[in-house]
Biopython code that builds the backbone (N, CA, C, O; Angstrom):
import numpy as np
from Bio.PDB.StructureBuilder import StructureBuilder

atoms = [
    (1, "UNK", "N", (103.927, -128.598, -26.923)),
    (1, "UNK", "CA", (105.200, -129.122, -26.126)),
    (1, "UNK", "C", (105.671, -130.384, -26.518)),
    (1, "UNK", "O", (104.793, -131.223, -26.714)),
    (2, "UNK", "N", (106.662, -130.679, -26.658)),
    (2, "UNK", "CA", (107.388, -131.810, -27.141)),
    (2, "UNK", "C", (107.633, -132.750, -26.127)),
    (2, "UNK", "O", (108.183, -132.320, -25.113)),
    (3, "UNK", "N", (107.304, -134.095, -26.191)),
    (3, "UNK", "CA", (107.681, -135.045, -25.020)),
    (3, "UNK", "C", (109.030, -135.626, -25.393)),
    (3, "UNK", "O", (109.731, -136.095, -24.497)),
    (4, "UNK", "N", (109.456, -135.629, -26.683)),
    (4, "UNK", "CA", (110.764, -136.332, -26.973)),
    (4, "UNK", "C", (111.951, -135.428, -26.718)),
    (4, "UNK", "O", (113.034, -135.895, -26.368)),
    (5, "UNK", "N", (111.747, -134.146, -26.892)),
    (5, "UNK", "CA", (113.094, -133.128, -26.455)),
    (5, "UNK", "C", (112.661, -132.139, -25.562)),
    (5, "UNK", "O", (111.815, -131.305, -25.887)),
    (6, "UNK", "N", (113.163, -132.176, -24.509)),
    (6, "UNK", "CA", (112.631, -131.190, -23.338)),
    (6, "UNK", "C", (112.952, -129.888, -23.516)),
    (6, "UNK", "O", (112.137, -129.085, -23.061)),
    (7, "UNK", "N", (113.984, -129.424, -24.090)),
    (7, "UNK", "CA", (114.532, -128.058, -24.450)),
    (7, "UNK", "C", (114.326, -127.622, -25.722)),
    (7, "UNK", "O", (115.271, -126.970, -26.166)),
    (8, "UNK", "N", (113.425, -127.762, -26.435)),
    (8, "UNK", "CA", (113.315, -127.431, -27.896)),
    (8, "UNK", "C", (113.134, -125.961, -27.907)),
    (8, "UNK", "O", (112.292, -125.481, -27.148)),
    (9, "UNK", "N", (113.754, -125.275, -28.597)),
    (9, "UNK", "CA", (113.662, -123.825, -28.803)),
    (9, "UNK", "C", (112.962, -123.175, -30.065)),
    (9, "UNK", "O", (112.635, -121.988, -30.093)),
    (10, "UNK", "N", (112.748, -124.126, -31.183)),
    (10, "UNK", "CA", (112.086, -123.765, -32.202)),
    (10, "UNK", "C", (111.305, -124.856, -32.800)),
    (10, "UNK", "O", (111.716, -126.015, -32.745)),
    (11, "UNK", "N", (110.099, -124.511, -33.421)),
    (11, "UNK", "CA", (109.127, -125.497, -34.287)),
    (11, "UNK", "C", (109.632, -125.412, -35.496)),
    (11, "UNK", "O", (110.402, -124.526, -35.867)),
    (12, "UNK", "N", (109.182, -126.418, -36.228)),
    (12, "UNK", "CA", (109.668, -126.835, -37.562)),
    (12, "UNK", "C", (108.532, -126.935, -38.414)),
    (12, "UNK", "O", (107.674, -127.741, -38.056)),
    (13, "UNK", "N", (108.312, -126.216, -39.590)),
    (13, "UNK", "CA", (107.224, -126.484, -40.394)),
    (13, "UNK", "C", (107.590, -127.814, -41.450)),
    (13, "UNK", "O", (108.577, -127.818, -42.185)),
    (14, "UNK", "N", (106.762, -128.735, -41.378)),
    (14, "UNK", "CA", (107.005, -129.836, -42.183)),
    (14, "UNK", "C", (106.911, -129.297, -43.630)),
    (14, "UNK", "O", (106.090, -128.400, -43.821)),
    (15, "UNK", "N", (107.634, -129.723, -44.645)),
    (15, "UNK", "CA", (107.483, -129.220, -46.189)),
    (15, "UNK", "C", (106.472, -130.167, -46.651)),
    (15, "UNK", "O", (105.847, -129.800, -47.645)),
    (16, "UNK", "N", (106.169, -131.309, -46.152)),
    (16, "UNK", "CA", (105.164, -132.346, -46.815)),
    (16, "UNK", "C", (103.625, -131.954, -46.430)),
    (16, "UNK", "O", (102.713, -131.934, -47.257)),
    (17, "UNK", "N", (103.492, -131.669, -45.148)),
    (17, "UNK", "CA", (102.115, -131.521, -44.806)),
    (17, "UNK", "C", (101.977, -130.020, -44.462)),
    (17, "UNK", "O", (100.821, -129.670, -44.227)),
    (18, "UNK", "N", (102.935, -129.057, -44.385)),
    (18, "UNK", "CA", (102.783, -127.777, -44.166)),
    (18, "UNK", "C", (102.270, -127.487, -42.555)),
    (18, "UNK", "O", (101.715, -126.439, -42.222)),
    (19, "UNK", "N", (102.555, -128.581, -41.656)),
    (19, "UNK", "CA", (102.029, -128.479, -40.454)),
    (19, "UNK", "C", (103.211, -128.233, -39.500)),
    (19, "UNK", "O", (104.320, -128.667, -39.809)),
    (20, "UNK", "N", (103.014, -127.523, -38.298)),
    (20, "UNK", "CA", (104.121, -127.397, -37.418)),
    (20, "UNK", "C", (104.410, -128.377, -36.281)),
    (20, "UNK", "O", (103.561, -128.756, -35.475)),
    (21, "UNK", "N", (105.833, -128.790, -36.298)),
    (21, "UNK", "CA", (106.216, -129.789, -35.059)),
    (21, "UNK", "C", (107.130, -129.410, -34.403)),
    (21, "UNK", "O", (107.812, -128.523, -34.917)),
    (22, "UNK", "N", (107.481, -129.847, -33.184)),
    (22, "UNK", "CA", (108.623, -129.626, -32.456)),
    (22, "UNK", "C", (109.806, -130.609, -32.780)),
    (22, "UNK", "O", (110.931, -130.357, -32.348)),
    (23, "UNK", "N", (109.607, -131.516, -33.395)),
    (23, "UNK", "CA", (110.805, -132.597, -33.759)),
    (23, "UNK", "C", (110.134, -133.593, -34.779)),
    (23, "UNK", "O", (108.922, -133.691, -34.968)),
    (24, "UNK", "N", (111.042, -134.256, -35.354)),
    (24, "UNK", "CA", (110.573, -135.299, -36.317)),
    (24, "UNK", "C", (109.939, -136.342, -35.842)),
    (24, "UNK", "O", (109.068, -136.861, -36.539)),
    (25, "UNK", "N", (110.234, -136.839, -34.610)),
    (25, "UNK", "CA", (109.246, -137.943, -33.817)),
    (25, "UNK", "C", (107.943, -137.300, -33.671)),
    (25, "UNK", "O", (107.001, -138.092, -33.702)),
    (26, "UNK", "N", (107.694, -136.267, -33.545)),
    (26, "UNK", "CA", (106.287, -135.683, -33.264)),
    (26, "UNK", "C", (105.713, -135.821, -34.591)),
    (26, "UNK", "O", (104.591, -136.327, -34.559)),
    (27, "UNK", "N", (106.190, -135.490, -35.878)),
    (27, "UNK", "CA", (105.694, -135.589, -37.012)),
    (27, "UNK", "C", (105.300, -137.128, -37.313)),
    (27, "UNK", "O", (104.205, -137.470, -37.760)),
    (28, "UNK", "N", (106.329, -137.975, -37.009)),
    (28, "UNK", "CA", (106.011, -139.577, -37.259)),
    (28, "UNK", "C", (104.838, -139.886, -36.664)),
    (28, "UNK", "O", (104.007, -140.619, -37.200)),
    (29, "UNK", "N", (104.654, -139.224, -35.250)),
    (29, "UNK", "CA", (103.555, -139.970, -34.476)),
    (29, "UNK", "C", (102.204, -139.277, -34.898)),
    (29, "UNK", "O", (101.126, -139.818, -34.649)),
    (30, "UNK", "N", (102.291, -138.094, -35.528)),
    (30, "UNK", "CA", (100.797, -137.515, -35.717)),
    (30, "UNK", "C", (100.501, -137.605, -37.351)),
    (30, "UNK", "O", (99.434, -137.223, -37.832)),
    (31, "UNK", "N", (101.519, -138.125, -38.091)),
    (31, "UNK", "CA", (101.341, -138.144, -39.501)),
    (31, "UNK", "C", (101.291, -139.668, -40.042)),
    (31, "UNK", "O", (101.726, -140.595, -39.358)),
    (32, "UNK", "N", (100.778, -139.835, -41.209)),
    (32, "UNK", "CA", (100.672, -141.134, -41.759)),
    (32, "UNK", "C", (101.700, -141.201, -42.999)),
    (32, "UNK", "O", (101.685, -142.122, -43.816)),
    (33, "UNK", "N", (102.486, -140.246, -43.036)),
    (33, "UNK", "CA", (103.564, -140.158, -44.309)),
    (33, "UNK", "C", (104.883, -139.932, -43.493)),
    (33, "UNK", "O", (105.005, -139.713, -42.288)),
    (34, "UNK", "N", (105.888, -140.049, -44.519)),
    (34, "UNK", "CA", (107.129, -139.965, -43.767)),
    (34, "UNK", "C", (107.654, -138.342, -44.146)),
    (34, "UNK", "O", (107.380, -137.786, -45.210)),
    (35, "UNK", "N", (108.347, -137.815, -43.197)),
    (35, "UNK", "CA", (108.888, -136.361, -43.339)),
    (35, "UNK", "C", (109.519, -135.986, -44.543)),
    (35, "UNK", "O", (110.655, -136.452, -44.631)),
    (36, "UNK", "N", (109.111, -135.213, -45.617)),
    (36, "UNK", "CA", (109.909, -134.992, -46.675)),
    (36, "UNK", "C", (111.117, -134.244, -46.379)),
    (36, "UNK", "O", (111.046, -133.351, -45.534)),
    (37, "UNK", "N", (112.267, -134.500, -46.987)),
    (37, "UNK", "CA", (113.509, -133.855, -46.894)),
    (37, "UNK", "C", (113.631, -132.908, -47.692)),
    (37, "UNK", "O", (113.449, -133.090, -48.896)),
    (38, "UNK", "N", (114.034, -131.449, -47.080)),
    (38, "UNK", "CA", (114.404, -130.350, -47.957)),
    (38, "UNK", "C", (115.665, -129.469, -47.527)),
    (38, "UNK", "O", (116.184, -129.528, -46.412)),
    (39, "UNK", "N", (116.002, -128.797, -48.376)),
    (39, "UNK", "CA", (117.342, -127.813, -48.007)),
    (39, "UNK", "C", (116.721, -126.482, -47.343)),
    (39, "UNK", "O", (117.382, -125.962, -46.445)),
    (40, "UNK", "N", (115.691, -125.987, -47.661)),
    (40, "UNK", "CA", (115.260, -124.858, -46.979)),
    (40, "UNK", "C", (114.252, -125.050, -45.836)),
    (40, "UNK", "O", (113.135, -125.454, -46.158)),
    (41, "UNK", "N", (114.500, -124.817, -44.585)),
    (41, "UNK", "CA", (113.728, -125.050, -43.554)),
    (41, "UNK", "C", (113.115, -123.769, -43.154)),
    (41, "UNK", "O", (113.672, -122.675, -43.249)),
    (42, "UNK", "N", (111.645, -124.034, -42.591)),
    (42, "UNK", "CA", (111.041, -122.870, -41.952)),
    (42, "UNK", "C", (111.148, -123.000, -40.501)),
    (42, "UNK", "O", (110.759, -124.108, -40.132)),
    (43, "UNK", "N", (111.523, -122.281, -39.604)),
    (43, "UNK", "CA", (111.460, -122.385, -38.292)),
    (43, "UNK", "C", (110.623, -121.116, -37.531)),
    (43, "UNK", "O", (110.684, -119.968, -37.970)),
    (44, "UNK", "N", (109.944, -121.434, -36.496)),
    (44, "UNK", "CA", (109.039, -120.667, -35.562)),
    (44, "UNK", "C", (109.732, -120.657, -34.204)),
    (44, "UNK", "O", (109.729, -121.647, -33.473)),
    (45, "UNK", "N", (110.338, -119.479, -33.885)),
    (45, "UNK", "CA", (111.098, -119.278, -32.681)),
    (45, "UNK", "C", (110.266, -119.276, -31.463)),
    (45, "UNK", "O", (109.423, -118.388, -31.333)),
    (46, "UNK", "N", (110.411, -120.146, -30.593)),
    (46, "UNK", "CA", (109.326, -120.316, -29.235)),
    (46, "UNK", "C", (109.657, -119.158, -28.377)),
    (46, "UNK", "O", (108.932, -119.084, -27.384)),
    (47, "UNK", "N", (110.562, -118.227, -28.490)),
    (47, "UNK", "CA", (110.877, -117.304, -27.664)),
    (47, "UNK", "C", (109.933, -115.964, -27.951)),
    (47, "UNK", "O", (109.142, -115.427, -27.176)),
    (48, "UNK", "N", (110.272, -115.600, -29.317)),
    (48, "UNK", "CA", (109.824, -114.379, -29.792)),
    (48, "UNK", "C", (108.442, -114.647, -30.739)),
    (48, "UNK", "O", (107.702, -113.767, -31.180)),
    (49, "UNK", "N", (108.329, -115.844, -30.893)),
    (49, "UNK", "CA", (107.025, -116.278, -31.837)),
    (49, "UNK", "C", (107.026, -115.862, -33.147)),
    (49, "UNK", "O", (105.975, -115.687, -33.764)),
    (50, "UNK", "N", (108.327, -115.655, -33.720)),
    (50, "UNK", "CA", (108.383, -115.167, -35.060)),
    (50, "UNK", "C", (109.010, -116.241, -35.995)),
    (50, "UNK", "O", (109.899, -116.998, -35.606)),
    (51, "UNK", "N", (108.525, -116.258, -37.173)),
    (51, "UNK", "CA", (108.956, -117.246, -38.015)),
    (51, "UNK", "C", (110.115, -116.783, -38.999)),
    (51, "UNK", "O", (110.209, -115.636, -39.434)),
    (52, "UNK", "N", (110.929, -117.759, -39.273)),
    (52, "UNK", "CA", (112.232, -117.288, -40.257)),
    (52, "UNK", "C", (112.561, -118.560, -41.259)),
    (52, "UNK", "O", (112.226, -119.709, -40.967)),
    (53, "UNK", "N", (113.127, -118.279, -42.248)),
    (53, "UNK", "CA", (113.575, -119.398, -43.230)),
    (53, "UNK", "C", (115.158, -119.554, -42.956)),
    (53, "UNK", "O", (115.823, -118.628, -42.491)),
    (54, "UNK", "N", (115.663, -120.735, -43.269)),
    (54, "UNK", "CA", (117.164, -120.841, -43.187)),
    (54, "UNK", "C", (117.518, -121.773, -44.282)),
    (54, "UNK", "O", (116.750, -122.727, -44.400)),
    (55, "UNK", "N", (118.526, -121.705, -45.120)),
    (55, "UNK", "CA", (118.939, -122.570, -46.172)),
    (55, "UNK", "C", (119.999, -123.530, -45.518)),
    (55, "UNK", "O", (121.026, -123.071, -45.017)),
    (56, "UNK", "N", (119.752, -124.718, -45.534)),
    (56, "UNK", "CA", (120.593, -125.625, -44.924)),
    (56, "UNK", "C", (121.819, -126.249, -45.652)),
    (56, "UNK", "O", (122.609, -127.078, -45.200)),
    (57, "UNK", "N", (121.801, -125.676, -46.859)),
    (57, "UNK", "CA", (123.115, -126.014, -47.707)),
    (57, "UNK", "C", (124.332, -125.469, -47.164)),
    (57, "UNK", "O", (125.409, -126.059, -47.068)),
    (58, "UNK", "N", (124.011, -124.057, -46.748)),
    (58, "UNK", "CA", (125.270, -123.125, -46.410)),
    (58, "UNK", "C", (124.915, -122.529, -44.903)),
    (58, "UNK", "O", (124.770, -121.342, -44.612)),
    (59, "UNK", "N", (124.826, -123.553, -44.118)),
    (59, "UNK", "CA", (124.540, -123.259, -42.605)),
    (59, "UNK", "C", (125.837, -123.154, -41.861)),
    (59, "UNK", "O", (126.740, -123.990, -41.863)),
    (60, "UNK", "N", (125.797, -121.789, -41.101)),
    (60, "UNK", "CA", (127.007, -121.377, -40.633)),
    (60, "UNK", "C", (126.898, -121.158, -39.073)),
    (60, "UNK", "O", (125.737, -121.200, -38.668)),
    (61, "UNK", "N", (127.697, -120.971, -38.279)),
    (61, "UNK", "CA", (127.686, -120.923, -36.777)),
    (61, "UNK", "C", (126.601, -119.982, -36.506)),
    (61, "UNK", "O", (125.679, -120.384, -35.797)),
    (62, "UNK", "N", (126.563, -118.422, -37.104)),
    (62, "UNK", "CA", (125.646, -117.739, -36.930)),
    (62, "UNK", "C", (124.119, -117.854, -37.170)),
    (62, "UNK", "O", (123.203, -117.128, -36.784)),
    (63, "UNK", "N", (124.118, -118.880, -37.855)),
    (63, "UNK", "CA", (122.721, -119.516, -38.422)),
    (63, "UNK", "C", (122.190, -120.128, -37.146)),
    (63, "UNK", "O", (120.990, -120.389, -37.235)),
    (64, "UNK", "N", (122.681, -120.399, -36.109)),
    (64, "UNK", "CA", (122.334, -121.254, -34.961)),
    (64, "UNK", "C", (121.500, -120.192, -34.060)),
    (64, "UNK", "O", (121.113, -120.656, -32.987)),
    (65, "UNK", "N", (121.197, -118.977, -34.299)),
    (65, "UNK", "CA", (120.513, -118.101, -33.701)),
    (65, "UNK", "C", (119.206, -117.380, -34.339)),
    (65, "UNK", "O", (119.220, -117.051, -35.525)),
    (66, "UNK", "N", (118.214, -117.173, -33.613)),
    (66, "UNK", "CA", (116.918, -116.664, -34.353)),
    (66, "UNK", "C", (117.338, -115.060, -34.562)),
    (66, "UNK", "O", (117.783, -114.269, -33.730)),
    (67, "UNK", "N", (117.004, -114.851, -36.120)),
    (67, "UNK", "CA", (117.575, -113.531, -36.551)),
    (67, "UNK", "C", (116.723, -112.352, -35.620)),
    (67, "UNK", "O", (117.298, -111.290, -35.378)),
    (68, "UNK", "N", (115.571, -112.550, -35.200)),
    (68, "UNK", "CA", (114.890, -111.543, -34.595)),
    (68, "UNK", "C", (115.134, -111.303, -33.066)),
    (68, "UNK", "O", (115.036, -110.175, -32.583)),
    (69, "UNK", "N", (115.431, -112.318, -32.383)),
    (69, "UNK", "CA", (115.573, -112.081, -30.878)),
    (69, "UNK", "C", (116.986, -112.773, -30.566)),
    (69, "UNK", "O", (117.074, -112.859, -29.341)),
    (70, "UNK", "N", (117.862, -113.179, -31.044)),
    (70, "UNK", "CA", (119.096, -113.968, -30.841)),
    (70, "UNK", "C", (118.993, -115.121, -30.000)),
    (70, "UNK", "O", (119.931, -115.633, -29.388)),
    (71, "UNK", "N", (117.763, -115.512, -30.005)),
    (71, "UNK", "CA", (117.599, -116.769, -29.018)),
    (71, "UNK", "C", (118.433, -117.987, -29.864)),
    (71, "UNK", "O", (118.363, -118.095, -31.088)),
    (72, "UNK", "N", (119.133, -118.770, -29.104)),
    (72, "UNK", "CA", (119.970, -119.937, -29.691)),
    (72, "UNK", "C", (118.992, -120.986, -29.768)),
    (72, "UNK", "O", (118.562, -121.402, -28.692)),
    (73, "UNK", "N", (118.499, -121.562, -30.973)),
    (73, "UNK", "CA", (117.581, -122.531, -31.340)),
    (73, "UNK", "C", (118.232, -123.895, -31.636)),
    (73, "UNK", "O", (117.580, -124.921, -31.830)),
    (74, "UNK", "N", (119.652, -123.812, -31.655)),
    (74, "UNK", "CA", (120.255, -125.051, -32.021)),
    (74, "UNK", "C", (121.111, -125.410, -30.720)),
    (74, "UNK", "O", (122.229, -124.917, -30.567)),
    (75, "UNK", "N", (120.606, -126.194, -29.885)),
    (75, "UNK", "CA", (121.261, -126.537, -28.843)),
    (75, "UNK", "C", (121.006, -128.189, -28.671)),
    (75, "UNK", "O", (120.116, -128.852, -29.204)),
    (76, "UNK", "N", (122.012, -128.623, -27.805)),
    (76, "UNK", "CA", (121.996, -130.235, -27.415)),
    (76, "UNK", "C", (120.731, -130.609, -26.801)),
    (76, "UNK", "O", (120.349, -130.068, -25.764)),
    (77, "UNK", "N", (120.041, -131.551, -27.423)),
    (77, "UNK", "CA", (118.750, -132.086, -27.047)),
    (77, "UNK", "C", (118.758, -132.755, -25.527)),
    (77, "UNK", "O", (119.571, -133.623, -25.210)),
    (78, "UNK", "N", (117.827, -132.279, -24.705)),
    (78, "UNK", "CA", (117.618, -132.960, -23.412)),
    (78, "UNK", "C", (116.554, -133.717, -23.695)),
    (78, "UNK", "O", (115.500, -133.176, -24.030)),
    (79, "UNK", "N", (116.666, -135.055, -23.602)),
    (79, "UNK", "CA", (115.526, -136.168, -23.614)),
    (79, "UNK", "C", (115.152, -136.663, -22.363)),
    (79, "UNK", "O", (116.073, -136.891, -21.579)),
    (80, "UNK", "N", (113.852, -136.910, -21.951)),
    (80, "UNK", "CA", (113.397, -137.464, -20.686)),
    (80, "UNK", "C", (114.167, -138.779, -20.370)),
    (80, "UNK", "O", (114.369, -139.610, -21.256)),
    (81, "UNK", "N", (114.528, -138.926, -19.286)),
    (81, "UNK", "CA", (115.303, -140.117, -18.724)),
    (81, "UNK", "C", (114.554, -140.643, -17.737)),
    (81, "UNK", "O", (113.982, -139.828, -17.014)),
    (82, "UNK", "N", (114.380, -141.979, -17.478)),
    (82, "UNK", "CA", (113.872, -142.712, -16.501)),
    (82, "UNK", "C", (114.686, -142.748, -15.538)),
    (82, "UNK", "O", (115.839, -143.020, -15.872)),
    (83, "UNK", "N", (114.437, -142.506, -14.046)),
    (83, "UNK", "CA", (115.226, -142.563, -13.102)),
    (83, "UNK", "C", (114.586, -142.894, -11.701)),
    (83, "UNK", "O", (113.442, -142.466, -11.554)),
    (84, "UNK", "N", (115.054, -143.479, -10.810)),
    (84, "UNK", "CA", (114.552, -143.375, -9.387)),
    (84, "UNK", "C", (115.476, -142.647, -8.538)),
    (84, "UNK", "O", (116.689, -142.841, -8.617)),
    (85, "UNK", "N", (114.964, -141.825, -7.735)),
    (85, "UNK", "CA", (115.759, -141.013, -6.980)),
    (85, "UNK", "C", (115.016, -140.622, -5.712)),
    (85, "UNK", "O", (113.789, -140.586, -5.613)),
    (86, "UNK", "N", (115.773, -140.370, -4.882)),
    (86, "UNK", "CA", (115.035, -140.091, -3.480)),
    (86, "UNK", "C", (115.292, -138.580, -3.383)),
    (86, "UNK", "O", (116.449, -138.181, -3.516)),
    (87, "UNK", "N", (114.252, -137.679, -3.151)),
    (87, "UNK", "CA", (114.023, -136.266, -3.191)),
    (87, "UNK", "C", (114.365, -135.876, -1.878)),
    (87, "UNK", "O", (113.563, -136.385, -1.096)),
    (88, "UNK", "N", (115.211, -135.194, -1.305)),
    (88, "UNK", "CA", (115.505, -134.665, -0.071)),
    (88, "UNK", "C", (114.739, -134.865, 1.112)),
    (88, "UNK", "O", (113.654, -135.447, 1.085)),
    (89, "UNK", "N", (115.218, -134.443, 2.079)),
    (89, "UNK", "CA", (114.129, -134.656, 3.389)),
    (89, "UNK", "C", (113.313, -133.614, 3.600)),
    (89, "UNK", "O", (113.482, -132.518, 3.066)),
    (90, "UNK", "N", (112.224, -133.937, 4.520)),
    (90, "UNK", "CA", (111.195, -133.101, 5.057)),
    (90, "UNK", "C", (111.807, -132.261, 6.240)),
    (90, "UNK", "O", (112.087, -132.926, 7.238)),
    (91, "UNK", "N", (112.028, -131.089, 6.286)),
    (91, "UNK", "CA", (112.468, -130.436, 7.458)),
    (91, "UNK", "C", (111.350, -130.436, 8.666)),
    (91, "UNK", "O", (111.733, -130.209, 9.813)),
    (92, "UNK", "N", (110.192, -130.651, 8.436)),
    (92, "UNK", "CA", (109.395, -130.785, 9.337)),
    (92, "UNK", "C", (109.513, -131.968, 10.148)),
    (92, "UNK", "O", (109.213, -131.971, 11.342)),
    (93, "UNK", "N", (109.966, -133.027, 9.492)),
    (93, "UNK", "CA", (109.959, -134.556, 10.028)),
    (93, "UNK", "C", (111.314, -134.744, 10.854)),
    (93, "UNK", "O", (111.607, -135.844, 11.322)),
    (94, "UNK", "N", (112.132, -133.613, 11.011)),
    (94, "UNK", "CA", (113.274, -133.878, 11.923)),
    (94, "UNK", "C", (114.330, -134.675, 11.320)),
    (94, "UNK", "O", (115.014, -135.431, 12.011)),
    (95, "UNK", "N", (114.520, -134.527, 9.898)),
    (95, "UNK", "CA", (115.670, -135.489, 9.445)),
    (95, "UNK", "C", (115.194, -136.722, 8.994)),
    (95, "UNK", "O", (115.972, -137.285, 8.224)),
    (96, "UNK", "N", (114.179, -137.299, 9.233)),
    (96, "UNK", "CA", (113.549, -138.610, 8.997)),
    (96, "UNK", "C", (112.680, -138.340, 7.671)),
    (96, "UNK", "O", (112.185, -137.273, 7.310)),
    (97, "UNK", "N", (112.628, -139.605, 7.040)),
    (97, "UNK", "CA", (111.951, -139.723, 5.956)),
    (97, "UNK", "C", (110.432, -140.198, 6.001)),
    (97, "UNK", "O", (109.522, -139.823, 5.262)),
    (98, "UNK", "N", (110.386, -140.991, 6.907)),
    (98, "UNK", "CA", (109.034, -141.437, 7.516)),
    (98, "UNK", "C", (108.871, -141.089, 8.875)),
    (98, "UNK", "O", (109.824, -140.830, 9.611)),
    (99, "UNK", "N", (107.594, -141.076, 9.254)),
    (99, "UNK", "CA", (107.172, -140.867, 10.568)),
    (99, "UNK", "C", (107.342, -142.293, 11.357)),
    (99, "UNK", "O", (106.776, -143.342, 11.052)),
    (100, "UNK", "N", (108.214, -142.096, 12.396)),
    (100, "UNK", "CA", (108.425, -143.380, 13.206)),
    (100, "UNK", "C", (107.616, -143.350, 14.393)),
    (100, "UNK", "O", (107.765, -142.501, 15.271)),
    (101, "UNK", "N", (106.763, -144.268, 14.428)),
    (101, "UNK", "CA", (105.678, -144.199, 15.403)),
    (101, "UNK", "C", (105.929, -144.658, 16.726)),
    (101, "UNK", "O", (105.137, -144.482, 17.651)),
    (102, "UNK", "N", (107.174, -145.326, 16.842)),
    (102, "UNK", "CA", (107.918, -145.487, 17.999)),
    (102, "UNK", "C", (108.195, -144.249, 18.851)),
    (102, "UNK", "O", (108.075, -144.215, 20.075)),
    (103, "UNK", "N", (108.585, -143.217, 18.054)),
    (103, "UNK", "CA", (109.003, -141.866, 18.790)),
    (103, "UNK", "C", (107.932, -141.160, 19.394)),
    (103, "UNK", "O", (106.891, -141.024, 18.750)),
    (104, "UNK", "N", (108.045, -140.645, 20.650)),
    (104, "UNK", "CA", (106.978, -139.794, 21.347)),
    (104, "UNK", "C", (107.293, -138.416, 20.712)),
    (104, "UNK", "O", (108.398, -137.876, 20.773)),
    (105, "UNK", "N", (106.230, -137.921, 20.113)),
    (105, "UNK", "CA", (106.193, -136.691, 19.703)),
    (105, "UNK", "C", (105.998, -135.500, 20.617)),
    (105, "UNK", "O", (105.215, -135.695, 21.546)),
    (106, "UNK", "N", (106.535, -134.353, 20.538)),
    (106, "UNK", "CA", (106.293, -133.350, 21.639)),
    (106, "UNK", "C", (104.853, -132.373, 21.128)),
    (106, "UNK", "O", (104.731, -131.810, 20.041)),
    (107, "UNK", "N", (104.127, -132.380, 21.955)),
    (107, "UNK", "CA", (102.898, -131.495, 21.463)),
    (107, "UNK", "C", (103.499, -129.966, 21.555)),
    (107, "UNK", "O", (103.833, -129.406, 22.599)),
    (108, "UNK", "N", (103.556, -129.456, 20.317)),
    (108, "UNK", "CA", (103.875, -128.021, 20.215)),
    (108, "UNK", "C", (102.835, -127.022, 20.774)),
    (108, "UNK", "O", (101.638, -127.236, 20.580)),
    (109, "UNK", "N", (103.221, -126.026, 21.406)),
    (109, "UNK", "CA", (102.421, -125.090, 21.875)),
    (109, "UNK", "C", (102.279, -123.870, 21.017)),
    (109, "UNK", "O", (103.319, -123.625, 20.405)),
    (110, "UNK", "N", (101.378, -123.102, 20.812)),
    (110, "UNK", "CA", (101.171, -122.168, 20.146)),
    (110, "UNK", "C", (101.193, -120.882, 20.931)),
    (110, "UNK", "O", (100.656, -120.905, 22.038)),
    (111, "UNK", "N", (101.711, -119.825, 20.529)),
    (111, "UNK", "CA", (101.478, -118.486, 21.326)),
    (111, "UNK", "C", (100.106, -117.942, 21.424)),
    (111, "UNK", "O", (99.680, -117.043, 22.149)),
    (112, "UNK", "N", (99.432, -118.757, 20.441)),
    (112, "UNK", "CA", (97.922, -118.078, 20.472)),
    (112, "UNK", "C", (97.129, -118.799, 21.366)),
    (112, "UNK", "O", (95.962, -118.469, 21.576)),
    (113, "UNK", "N", (97.738, -119.899, 21.992)),
    (113, "UNK", "CA", (96.844, -120.598, 22.943)),
    (113, "UNK", "C", (96.626, -119.809, 24.276)),
    (113, "UNK", "O", (97.619, -119.471, 24.920)),
    (114, "UNK", "N", (95.406, -119.510, 24.704)),
    (114, "UNK", "CA", (95.084, -118.608, 26.062)),
    (114, "UNK", "C", (95.761, -119.204, 27.004)),
    (114, "UNK", "O", (96.480, -118.511, 27.724)),
    (115, "UNK", "N", (95.691, -120.390, 27.173)),
    (115, "UNK", "CA", (95.892, -121.170, 28.442)),
    (115, "UNK", "C", (97.535, -121.562, 28.758)),
    (115, "UNK", "O", (97.926, -121.887, 29.879)),
    (116, "UNK", "N", (98.401, -121.469, 27.574)),
    (116, "UNK", "CA", (99.778, -121.741, 27.601)),
    (116, "UNK", "C", (100.562, -120.482, 28.240)),
    (116, "UNK", "O", (100.168, -119.330, 28.056)),
    (117, "UNK", "N", (101.667, -120.788, 28.982)),
    (117, "UNK", "CA", (102.601, -119.713, 29.391)),
    (117, "UNK", "C", (103.532, -119.608, 28.561)),
    (117, "UNK", "O", (104.423, -120.451, 28.672)),
    (118, "UNK", "N", (103.661, -118.619, 27.510)),
    (118, "UNK", "CA", (104.591, -118.366, 26.681)),
    (118, "UNK", "C", (105.365, -117.152, 26.707)),
    (118, "UNK", "O", (105.886, -116.673, 25.699)),
    (119, "UNK", "N", (105.448, -116.607, 27.973)),
    (119, "UNK", "CA", (105.919, -115.430, 28.152)),
    (119, "UNK", "C", (107.585, -115.484, 27.742)),
    (119, "UNK", "O", (108.091, -114.457, 27.292)),
    (120, "UNK", "N", (108.241, -116.455, 27.877)),
    (120, "UNK", "CA", (109.682, -116.603, 27.760)),
    (120, "UNK", "C", (109.874, -116.682, 26.202)),
    (120, "UNK", "O", (111.035, -116.673, 25.791)),
    (121, "UNK", "N", (108.917, -116.753, 25.365)),
    (121, "UNK", "CA", (109.137, -116.736, 23.988)),
    (121, "UNK", "C", (108.821, -115.477, 23.327)),
    (121, "UNK", "O", (109.247, -115.259, 22.193)),
    (122, "UNK", "N", (107.967, -114.477, 24.074)),
    (122, "UNK", "CA", (107.868, -113.241, 23.413)),
    (122, "UNK", "C", (108.987, -112.080, 23.715)),
    (122, "UNK", "O", (108.764, -110.883, 23.538)),
    (123, "UNK", "N", (110.044, -112.539, 24.127)),
    (123, "UNK", "CA", (111.028, -111.507, 24.304)),
    (123, "UNK", "C", (111.046, -110.708, 25.111)),
    (123, "UNK", "O", (111.958, -109.882, 25.142)),
]
sb = StructureBuilder()
sb.init_structure("model")
sb.init_model(0)
sb.init_chain("A")
sb.init_seg("    ")
for serial, (resi, resn, name, xyz) in enumerate(atoms, 1):
    if name == "N":
        sb.init_residue(resn, " ", resi, " ")
    sb.init_atom(name, np.array(xyz, "f"), 0.0, 1.0, " ", f" {name:<3s}", serial, name[0])
structure = sb.get_structure()
């Protein structure tokens, strides 16, 4: 799982050390040598788990798809972004984000309480 690119669709086999990486930054973090450049790349599709080679000198639009399962592995990268956000409200809190200690809460009765009269709720 790549921490640099969230939507990676194929792993790349590094030609220098013959190991699999999701991106060039993962190779840089794990290795003590620079990534060797080559025109023939070896990819491993993350959807069908099959390996294929592509010559990057004459790369065309139809080469953006896995030859085995037609998964598009050349996509715009989604990188993790730092953000602060408020995640919606809790329906149980009655449109309030925090419990307000000043408000008196109703004690909810259960239909399973033998002492409570719930005949009007049973239809």
